[in-house]
C-alpha positions in Angstrom: 72.5 34.6 -46.4 74.9 37.3 -47.8 73.8 40.9 -47.3 73.8 41.5 -51.1 71.0 38.9 -51.5 69.0 40.3 -48.6 69.3 43.7 -50.2 67.9 42.4 -53.5 65.0 40.7 -51.7 64.2 43.9 -49.9 64.0 45.7 -53.2 61.8 43.0 -54.7 59.4 43.0 -51.8 59.0 46.8 -51.9 58.2 46.6 -55.6 55.5 43.9 -54.9 53.7 45.9 -52.3 53.7 49.0 -54.6 52.2 47.0 -57.4 49.5 45.4 -55.2 48.3 48.9 -54.1 47.8 50.1 -57.6 43.9 50.3 -57.9 43.9 51.8 -61.4 44.9 48.6 -63.1 42.4 45.9 -64.0 42.5 42.3 -63.0 44.2 41.3 -66.3 47.0 43.7 -65.7 47.3 42.5 -62.1 47.6 38.9 -63.3 50.3 39.8 -65.8 52.2 41.7 -63.1 51.9 38.7 -60.7 53.3 36.4 -63.4 56.3 38.7 -64.1 56.9 39.0 -60.4 56.9 35.2 -60.1 59.5 35.0 -62.9 61.7 37.6 -61.2 61.4 35.8 -57.9 62.5 32.6 -59.5 65.4 34.4 -61.1 66.3 35.9 -57.7 66.3 32.5 -56.1 68.6 31.2 -58.9 70.9 34.1 -58.4 70.8 33.6 -54.7 71.7 29.9 -55.1 74.6 30.7 -57.4 75.9 33.4 -55.1 75.5 31.2 -52.1 77.4 28.4 -54.0 80.2 30.8 -55.0 80.5 32.0 -51.5 80.1 28.8 -49.5 81.8 26.3 -51.8 84.7 28.5 -52.8 87.9 26.7 -52.1 89.5 29.9 -50.9 88.6 31.5 -47.5 86.0 34.2 -47.8 84.2 36.4 -45.3 82.1 39.6 -45.0 82.8 42.0 -42.2 81.3 45.3 -40.9 83.8 48.1 -41.7 82.6 50.1 -38.7 82.8 47.4 -36.0 85.3 45.1 -37.8 83.0 42.2 -36.8 82.6 39.2 -39.0 79.1 39.0 -40.6 79.5 35.8 -42.7 82.3 33.3 -43.4 82.5 30.3 -45.7 83.6 26.7 -45.1 87.1 27.2 -46.4 87.7 30.0 -43.8 86.5 27.6 -41.1 88.9 24.9 -42.4 91.9 27.1 -42.9 91.7 29.1 -39.6 90.4 26.4 -37.3 87.6 28.6 -35.8 84.0 27.4 -36.0 81.4 29.5 -37.8 79.9 30.5 -34.5 83.3 31.5 -33.1 84.0 33.6 -36.3 80.7 35.5 -35.9 81.6 36.4 -32.4 85.0 37.8 -33.5 86.4 40.8 -35.3 89.1 40.8 -38.0 91.5 42.0 -35.3 91.3 38.5 -33.7 92.9 36.9 -36.7 95.8 39.3 -36.9 99.0 39.0 -34.8 98.9 41.3 -31.7 101.8 43.5 -33.0 99.8 44.2 -36.2 96.4 45.1 -34.7 97.1 48.8 -33.9 97.6 49.7 -37.6 94.7 47.7 -39.0 91.9 50.3 -38.4 93.9 52.9 -40.4 94.3 50.4 -43.3 90.5 49.7 -43.2 89.7 53.4 -43.3 91.9 53.9 -46.4 90.0 51.2 -48.5 87.7 52.7 -51.2 84.5 51.4 -52.6 84.8 48.6 -55.2 87.7 46.3 -55.7 90.9 46.9 -53.9 94.4 45.7 -54.8 95.8 42.5 -53.4 98.2 42.5 -50.4 99.9 39.8 -48.3 99.0 39.9 -44.6 100.0 37.7 -41.7 97.0 36.0 -40.1 96.7 33.9 -36.9 95.0 30.5 -36.8 93.1 29.3 -33.7 96.1 27.2 -32.6 98.3 30.3 -32.6 100.3 29.5 -35.7 100.7 32.1 -38.4 100.0 32.0 -42.1 100.5 34.4 -45.0 97.3 35.4 -46.8 97.1 37.2 -50.1 93.8 39.0 -49.9 91.5 40.7 -52.4 88.6 42.8 -51.2 85.4 44.3 -52.5 83.8 47.2 -50.5 80.1 48.0 -50.8 77.5 49.9 -48.9 74.1 48.7 -47.7 71.7 51.1 -46.2 74.6 53.6 -46.1 76.6 51.2 -44.0 80.0 50.0 -45.3 80.8 46.3 -45.6 83.7 44.4 -47.2 83.8 41.1 -48.9 87.3 39.5 -48.6 88.8 36.6 -50.5 92.0 35.2 -48.9 94.5 32.9 -50.6 96.9 31.0 -48.3 100.3 31.7 -49.7 102.4 30.6 -46.7 104.2 27.8 -48.7 104.9 30.1 -51.6 106.1 32.9 -49.3 108.4 30.5 -47.5 109.8 29.3 -50.8 110.3 32.9 -52.0 112.0 33.7 -48.7 114.3 30.6 -49.0 115.1 31.7 -52.5 116.0 35.2 -51.4 118.2 33.8 -48.6 119.9 31.4 -51.0 120.5 34.3 -53.4 121.8 36.5 -50.6 124.1 33.7 -49.4 125.4 33.1 -52.9 126.0 36.8 -53.4 127.8 37.0 -50.1 130.1 34.1 -51.1 130.8 35.9 -54.4 131.5 39.2 -52.7 133.8 37.6 -50.1 135.6 35.3 -52.5 139.4 35.8 -52.3 139.7 35.6 -56.1 138.1 37.6 -58.8 134.7 36.5 -60.2 133.3 38.2 -63.3 130.9 37.8 -66.2 131.7 39.5 -69.5 129.5 40.0 -72.6 131.6 39.1 -75.7 129.7 41.1 -78.3 129.4 44.2 -76.2 133.1 44.0 -75.1 132.3 44.8 -71.4 131.8 43.5 -68.0 128.3 42.5 -67.0 129.2 41.9 -63.4 132.3 41.5 -61.2 133.0 41.1 -57.5 135.2 43.3 -55.1 138.1 40.9 -55.4 138.1 41.5 -59.2 138.1 45.3 -58.7 141.1 44.9 -56.3 143.0 42.9 -58.9 142.3 45.7 -61.5 143.9 48.2 -59.1 140.9 49.9 -57.4 138.4 50.7 -60.1 135.0 51.7 -58.8 132.2 49.4 -59.9 130.8 52.0 -62.3 134.3 52.6 -63.8 134.9 48.9 -64.3 131.4 48.4 -65.9 132.2 51.1 -68.4 135.6 49.7 -69.3 136.1 48.5 -72.9 137.8 45.2 -72.4 139.6 44.8 -75.8 141.5 48.1 -75.3 141.5 48.8 -71.6 142.0 45.4 -69.9 144.6 43.3 -71.7 148.3 44.2 -71.6 148.6 42.5 -75.0 145.5 43.3 -77.1 146.0 39.9 -78.9 145.4 38.1 -75.7 141.6 38.7 -75.9 141.5 37.2 -79.4 143.5 34.1 -78.3 141.3 33.7 -75.3 138.0 33.9 -77.3 139.5 31.4 -79.9 140.2 28.9 -77.2 136.7 29.4 -75.7 134.9 28.9 -79.0 136.9 25.7 -79.7 136.4 24.0 -76.3 133.7 26.3 -74.6 135.8 26.3 -71.4 139.3 27.1 -70.2 141.3 26.3 -67.1 144.4 28.0 -65.8 144.8 30.3 -68.9 147.6 32.7 -68.0 147.9 36.3 -69.3 148.5 39.8 -68.0 145.9 42.5 -67.3 146.4 46.2 -67.1 145.6 47.8 -63.7 144.1 51.2 -63.2 147.5 52.9 -62.7 148.9 51.4 -65.9 150.9 48.6 -64.3 150.4 45.0 -65.3 149.3 42.1 -63.1 149.8 38.4 -64.0 146.6 36.4 -63.7 145.2 32.9 -64.3 141.7 32.7 -65.8 139.3 29.7 -65.6 135.7 29.6 -66.8 133.3 28.8 -69.6 131.5 30.3 -72.6 127.7 30.2 -72.6 124.7 31.8 -74.2 122.0 33.7 -72.4 118.6 31.9 -72.6 116.6 35.1 -73.1 118.9 37.5 -75.1 120.9 34.8 -76.8 124.0 36.9 -76.2 127.3 35.1 -75.7 129.0 35.6 -72.3 132.0 34.4 -70.4 131.7 33.5 -66.7 134.7 32.5 -64.7 137.1 33.4 -62.0 140.5 35.2 -62.1 143.4 34.5 -59.8 146.1 37.1 -59.0 149.4 35.4 -59.7 151.6 38.2 -58.4 152.5 36.4 -55.2 152.9 33.1 -56.8 155.2 34.6 -59.5 157.3 36.0 -56.7 157.4 32.6 -55.0 158.4 31.0 -58.2 161.2 33.5 -58.6 162.4 32.8 -55.1 162.3 29.0 -55.8 164.5 29.6 -58.8 166.8 31.7 -56.7 167.1 28.9 -54.1 167.7 26.4 -56.8 170.5 28.6 -58.3 172.0 29.0 -54.8 171.8 25.3 -54.3 173.7 24.6 -57.6 176.3 27.2 -56.7 176.6 25.7 -53.2 177.3 22.3 -54.6 179.9 23.7 -57.0 181.5 25.7 -54.2 181.5 22.6 -51.9 183.3 20.5 -54.5 185.9 23.1 -55.2 186.4 23.7 -51.5 187.1 20.0 -50.8 189.7 19.8 -53.6 191.3 23.1 -52.6 191.4 22.0 -48.9 193.3 18.9 -49.9 195.9 21.1 -51.6 196.1 23.4 -48.6 196.7 20.4 -46.3 199.8 19.5 -48.3 201.0 23.1 -48.3 200.4 23.5 -44.6 202.2 20.3 -43.6 205.1 21.0 -45.9 205.5 24.5 -44.5 205.3 23.2 -40.9 208.0 20.6 -41.6 210.3 23.2 -43.2 209.7 25.6 -40.3 210.7 22.8 -37.8 214.0 22.4 -39.6 214.7 26.2 -39.9 216.1 28.4 -37.2 214.3 31.7 -36.5 217.2 33.8 -37.7 217.1 32.0 -41.1 216.0 34.3 -43.9 213.7 31.6 -45.1 211.8 31.5 -41.8 210.0 34.7 -42.5 208.9 33.6 -45.9 207.7 30.2 -44.6 205.6 31.9 -41.9 204.0 34.1 -44.6 203.1 30.9 -46.6 201.7 29.3 -43.4 199.5 32.3 -42.6 198.3 32.5 -46.2 197.4 28.8 -46.0 195.4 29.6 -42.8 193.5 32.4 -44.6 192.8 30.0 -47.5 191.5 27.4 -45.1 189.1 30.0 -43.6 187.9 30.7 -47.2 187.3 27.0 -47.8 185.2 26.9 -44.6 183.0 29.7 -45.9 182.6 27.9 -49.2 181.7 24.7 -47.4 179.2 26.6 -45.3 177.7 27.9 -48.5 177.3 24.4 -49.8 175.8 23.3 -46.5 178.6 20.7 -46.2 180.0 22.1 -43.0 178.2 21.7 -39.7 177.3 25.1 -38.3 178.5 25.7 -34.7 175.1 26.9 -33.5 174.7 27.8 -29.9 172.6 30.2 -27.8 174.1 33.6 -28.0 173.2 37.3 -27.6 173.7 39.2 -30.8 174.6 42.3 -28.8 177.8 40.5 -27.7 178.8 39.7 -31.3 178.3 43.3 -32.3 180.3 44.6 -29.4 183.2 42.2 -30.0 183.2 43.1 -33.7 183.0 46.9 -33.2 186.7 47.4 -32.4 187.7 45.6 -35.6 185.1 47.5 -37.6 186.5 50.8 -36.6 190.0 49.8 -37.9 188.5 48.5 -41.1 186.2 51.4 -42.0 188.7 54.1 -41.3 188.5 57.5 -39.6 186.2 59.2 -42.2 183.3 56.8 -41.3 181.6 57.1 -38.0 180.3 53.9 -36.4 177.0 54.2 -34.5 175.5 51.3 -32.6 172.1 51.1 -31.0 171.7 47.9 -29.1 168.5 46.8 -27.4 169.0 46.4 -23.6 166.3 43.7 -23.4 167.4 41.8 -26.5 166.5 38.1 -26.4 168.9 35.3 -27.0 169.2 33.4 -30.3 170.6 30.1 -31.6 173.2 31.2 -34.1 176.8 30.5 -35.2 178.7 33.6 -33.7 181.5 33.2 -36.2 179.1 33.4 -39.2 177.3 36.4 -37.7 180.6 38.2 -37.2 181.6 37.4 -40.7 178.3 38.8 -42.1 178.8 42.0 -40.1 182.4 42.4 -41.4 181.3 41.8 -45.0 178.6 44.4 -44.8 180.9 46.9 -43.1 183.5 46.5 -45.9 180.9 47.0 -48.5 179.5 50.1 -46.7 183.1 51.5 -46.5 183.5 51.1 -50.3 180.1 52.8 -50.8 181.2 55.9 -48.8 184.5 57.0 -50.3 183.9 60.6 -48.9 183.0 59.3 -45.4 179.6 58.8 -43.7 177.9 56.9 -41.0 177.7 53.1 -40.5 174.7 52.2 -38.2 174.2 48.9 -36.4 171.0 48.3 -34.5 169.5 45.3 -32.7 165.9 44.9 -31.4 163.2 42.3 -30.8 160.5 42.0 -33.5 157.3 40.0 -34.0 156.8 38.8 -37.6 153.1 38.3 -38.5 151.5 36.3 -41.3 151.5 39.3 -43.7 155.3 39.5 -43.5 156.0 35.8 -43.7 153.7 35.4 -46.7 156.0 37.7 -48.6 159.2 36.3 -47.2 159.0 32.5 -47.3 160.1 30.2 -45.7 160.1 32.5 -42.6 157.5 31.4 -40.1 155.4 33.8 -37.9 156.8 34.4 -34.4 159.3 36.4 -32.3 162.7 37.1 -33.8 165.9 39.1 -33.1 166.6 41.8 -35.7 170.1 43.0 -36.7 169.9 46.0 -39.0 173.0 47.3 -40.8 172.6 50.6 -42.7 174.9 53.3 -44.1 174.7 56.7 -45.8 176.5 55.4 -49.0 175.5 55.5 -52.6 173.0 52.7 -52.3 172.2 49.8 -54.7 170.6 50.3 -58.1 167.1 48.8 -58.4 168.2 46.8 -61.4 170.8 45.0 -59.2 168.6 44.3 -56.2 167.3 40.9 -57.5 171.0 39.6 -57.6 172.3 40.9 -54.2 172.2 37.4 -52.7 173.9 35.7 -55.6 177.2 34.2 -54.4 180.3 35.8 -55.8 178.3 38.5 -57.6 179.9 42.0 -57.5 179.6 45.3 -59.1 183.2 46.4 -58.3 185.8 46.7 -61.0 188.6 44.1 -61.3 191.2 44.6 -58.7 189.0 46.6 -56.4 187.7 43.7 -54.3 184.3 42.0 -54.1 180.9 42.9 -52.8 178.2 45.5 -53.8 178.6 49.2 -54.1 
């Protein structure tokens, strides 16, 4: 029987004894009082039955425990079913016995902080008889009886709900982690408010290093698009089809520079606020634009190479006739003949022209390169004497060759020709004299380098660096430095870059 009911019975019994001792009342008064007492006792029995029903038949676990000893005083059937202990076992236990061992040291302090009356709910970990744990959301009512504190507890098993909430939190955390680590920008913008609602670190990087607060305060129509009309066109497309894919435009970075991007996403309406928003992802197209430019450059070189190869074939046929005719005439001419010297000059000119056709054929990839294993240091050393004669006395040639340079598979003639061409260009860029520097070393090219210099693959390479103290190359000309036959020199002053 719950202690509250016992307390009520004690009060009623005391009142009965007091009434029976009253000698001043007559028999009629005594009868009336007995009748009233019988009614009250009936009502008490009904209240006891109702309270017992609420306690015993309640589908949620309930118990009463002594706040001083923490020992269970009474438990209902739901507690027995949920925790697996029998009622007798419960009454021989304390509330410490249903708490995990690591939580028991703090429980007495919590009990001492509970005030009289109802106390707010909390979720606690409880232990079943089989050792398994459950999460119980408890509500408590503290009362005193005879000056002694007790507490009535109702516990709701929320293990399944708690597990679902934890799974939801983990899912949200996993999704947020994917968004934060995504290699492309992800954002959500509010159309009417003209601002970002959310954006990930990759989007901040695309925009040039804005802090999150700075980006959230950015007015999109004036501070984001390089062309203010782009926003209107983008919204128009979204309103027409509700989604876009691969929409290309340029955004303004924090430093004022522009970045080409490709945007994909959809237009939607918030279910609660009814506000329109755009959610999508943004790809930085800077690297792809550079690759496309390089592809166009390669295609241009390929076209020029095919043209050069065709010209070289036809020109080589003409040179064969000139060379053979010259050799026949030289065979029929004595060395002291005045025509002999002129014929030799024609023959040498034909040889130089033939060398030129070989270079043109190499450009068109119609000549097989004579590739073999060589050491670039040997090519530089063999070329150095010739270079000193070509560059003149005003220019000092400095070489820094790596003693442990690894071998390479190259055409030594082509490498030598590259060095000579660069040396002549350096000489023309230093009319007042200067320094021409040649250096070799072993290098390791990583993924970061090769991504910006396709089609180079990561690995070990031999580097040949040619530098000078000349006037340099204007930035506007840099994109064309590998164009065949391109030159900045005036007519009659040779070819190459200054």
